[in-house]
Structures are given as C-alpha cells and as structure tokens.
C-alpha positions in Angstrom: 3.1 1.1 -1.0 3.3 -0.8 2.1 3.6 0.6 5.5 5.8 -0.8 8.0 6.4 0.1 11.9 9.4 -0.4 13.4 10.7 -1.0 16.9 7.7 -2.0 19.1 7.7 -3.0 22.3 4.3 -2.3 24.2 0.8 -4.2 23.4 -1.6 -0.9 22.9 0.7 0.2 20.3 -0.1 -3.3 18.5 -3.5 -2.3 18.6 -3.5 1.1 17.3 -1.1 -0.5 14.5 -3.7 -2.6 13.4 -6.9 -0.3 13.4 -4.5 2.1 11.0 -3.7 -0.6 8.6 -0.1 -1.1 8.3 1.3 -3.8 6.2 4.0 -5.0 8.5 4.9 -4.9 12.1 8.7 -4.6 13.6 10.0 -6.9 16.3 13.5 -6.3 17.2 15.6 -9.0 18.5 18.9 -6.7 18.0 20.8 -6.6 21.6 22.2 -3.9 21.1 19.3 -1.6 20.4 17.2 0.1 22.8 13.7 -1.3 21.3 15.0 -5.0 21.7 12.3 -7.4 23.3 11.9 -10.8 24.3 11.4 -13.6 21.6 8.6 -15.3 23.9 6.8 -11.4 24.5 6.9 -11.4 20.8 5.4 -14.9 20.2 2.3 -13.7 22.7 1.7 -10.7 20.8 1.5 -12.7 17.5 -0.7 -15.4 18.5 -2.9 -13.1 20.5 -3.4 -10.3 17.9 -2.9 -13.2 15.2 -0.3 -11.1 12.9 1.7 -13.6 11.2 1.0 -11.9 8.1 2.1 -8.9 9.9 5.2 -9.5 12.0 8.5 -8.9 11.0 11.4 -9.8 13.0 14.8 -7.9 13.1 17.9 -10.0 13.9 21.3 -10.1 13.2 22.7 -13.5 11.3 24.1 -15.1 14.1 21.0 -14.7 15.9 18.5 -15.9 12.9 19.0 -19.5 13.5 17.4 -18.9 17.5 14.7 -16.4 16.3 13.6 -18.7 13.4 13.3 -21.5 15.9 11.0 -19.6 17.9 8.8 -18.3 15.2 9.1 -20.8 12.8 6.0 -22.3 13.4 3.8 -18.5 12.4 5.6 -19.1 8.6 5.8 -14.8 8.4 6.6 -13.4 5.5 9.9 -11.4 5.8 12.1 -11.8 8.3 14.9 -8.8 8.0 18.6 -10.0 9.1 21.7 -7.4 9.7 25.3 -8.5 8.3 24.2 -10.9 6.4 26.2 -9.1 3.0 27.5 -12.8 1.7 26.2 -15.3 4.4 23.2 -15.8 3.1 23.5 -18.7 1.5 24.6 -20.0 4.1 20.8 -19.9 5.2 18.6 -21.2 2.5 17.9 -24.3 4.1 15.1 -22.4 5.6 13.6 -20.8 2.7 12.7 -17.4 4.3 11.9 -14.1 2.1 14.0 -11.7 3.7 14.3 -8.0 4.1 18.2 -6.9 3.7 18.8 -3.6 5.2 21.7 -1.6 2.4 23.5 1.2 3.0 22.7 3.9 1.7 26.3 5.8 2.0 27.3 2.0 -0.3 24.9 2.8 -2.4 26.2 6.1 -3.5 29.3 4.8 -3.8 28.4 2.1 -6.0 25.3 3.4 -7.9 24.1 0.3 -9.9 20.9 0.0 -11.2 20.9 -3.7 -11.1 22.1 -3.8 -7.4 18.4 -4.8 -6.5 17.7 -8.2 -7.9 14.3 -8.8 -8.8 13.0 -11.8 -6.7 11.4 -13.1 -3.3 13.7 -10.5 -1.2 13.3 -6.7 -0.5 16.0 -4.9 0.0 15.7 -1.9 3.1 17.8 1.0 1.9 18.7 3.0 5.1 21.3 5.4 6.5 23.2 2.6 8.6 26.0 4.8 9.9 25.0 5.1 12.7 24.1 1.3 13.7 22.2 -1.7 13.2 18.4 -1.1 13.8 17.5 2.0 12.5 19.6 5.1 12.4 16.5 7.8 13.0 18.6 10.1 10.3 17.2 10.8 6.8 20.1 10.0 4.0 19.5 12.2 1.0 17.1 10.5 -1.9 18.0 11.9 -4.9 20.8 9.4 -5.0 18.2 7.1 -5.5 16.9 9.1 -8.8 17.8 6.3 -11.5 17.7 3.6 -9.5 13.9 1.5 -9.9 12.4 1.3 -6.8 10.1 -1.4 -7.0 11.7 -4.1 -4.9 13.1 -1.3 -2.0 11.5 -0.4 1.1 12.9 3.2 1.7 13.8 3.4 6.3 15.5 6.4 8.0 14.5 9.7 9.9 10.3 9.1 7.9 7.7 11.1 8.9 4.5 11.2 7.8 5.0 14.1 5.6 7.0 12.3 3.8 5.0 9.4 2.2 3.3 11.3 -0.5 7.2 11.9 -1.9 8.2 8.4 -1.0 4.9 7.2 -2.9 5.7 9.3 -5.9 9.3 7.6 -6.4 7.4 4.5 -6.9 9.1 2.8 -3.2 7.7 -0.8 -3.3 7.3 0.0 0.6 8.8 2.4 3.7 9.5 1.7 7.2 9.0 4.0 10.2 10.0 4.5 13.2 11.8 6.9 15.7 9.2 9.5 13.7 6.1 8.1 15.1 7.4 8.0 19.0 7.4 10.1 21.9 11.1 8.4 22.9 12.3 4.9 22.0 9.8 2.3 21.8 7.3 4.8 22.8 4.7 5.2 20.4 2.7 8.2 20.0 -0.6 6.9 19.1 -1.9 10.3 17.6 1.0 10.1 14.7 -0.2 6.4 14.2 -4.2 7.9 13.9 -2.6 10.4 11.2 -0.3 7.4 9.8 -4.3 5.6 9.5 -5.6 8.8 7.7 -2.6 8.1 5.1 -3.1 4.8 4.1 -7.1 5.3 4.2 -6.5 8.2 1.6 -5.4 5.4 -0.8 
C-alpha cells in the first residue's frame, strides 16, 4: 500500500518524511488552502532532496498549466488536480498521470463498480464537502464495501491507527495530512516516526 503525506510547508518535515520512507509527498498550490506554498520553494526543495519520484503537486485545473510549466523538467510521476471533472481531455497534451479527487458523497449516491477505470490515473477518495485540498474528516468506509479499490487512494482524516484496516480493504494507497499535524502545515515528527514504523513493518 502506497503512503502519501500532503500539506508540506517546512523543509524539516521533508527530511523526516524521507527517513520514514513515504512513497509520495504532496505540495499544495491551491490558493484557498491554509497549506498553500510558493512553487519556487517547492522547486528548490525537490532539487535539494532529489524527490522527483515522490513529489506530487496539488492544484486546481485552472492553474495546472502554470504549475506544470514550473515543474515539467522534473518529470513528476503524478499531479493531483481539483475541479477537473470532464476537462481532463483538454490537458492530455501534457501526457501526465493524475490523482483525481473524487467525492465520497458523490460515490455513495452513484455506486458503480466500474467507476474507477483501470488506467494510468489513480482516484483519490475524500470527503470533499468542506473544500478543496482535503477535509480532514473521515467518510464512511463501509460505503466502499463492494468497490474495487486497487486503483484508489483513500484520504480524509486518516490516522496511523487506520492504516492496517485500509490495507486489508485493498486500497492502492492512503493519503495522510491533518492527523499528522500540530497545526495546518506543521507536521508532528513523533507521529511521522510512528508512520515510519508502520512502513518498515511491511
């Protein structure tokens, strides 16, 4: 199961996440988010720590061209794009892989086992009722009981104690953020160490 940690605003948190062995590190460029950072800062961090294979930019589709132009030389593995909906065909020119945020509420209303097409993109299931870039609030995972999750990443208020359950559910990955923080954008290093223990345990 892949582990992604989002909302990074400090260099010292990057160092701890690399020690923990996380698979992906999210950089938030959504202007309305309290974890919003400058692209130039992220560029310097990605260069310094050589994390091209781990870095994931978060942005709205309206800002994707700008963000991609700044980061395209890194050949990042994924971009996490909000408000994409039916617009992804318009940006196929970038030939990118995406984390596609999907509303858990919408999923519950439209249960469809074929919703998650097996392709190069991954679907990020989150409680999006409270804005973009993550809500910090769990949704009811029982709604996923009949859903194939091997192309899905689960987000929304996930704690370290939840990871074994999500792994057993067959999720491709999980996205942690607020439950690793002392305040928005300020990660707790003791919790990151515990996350590292989980990762190392296999």
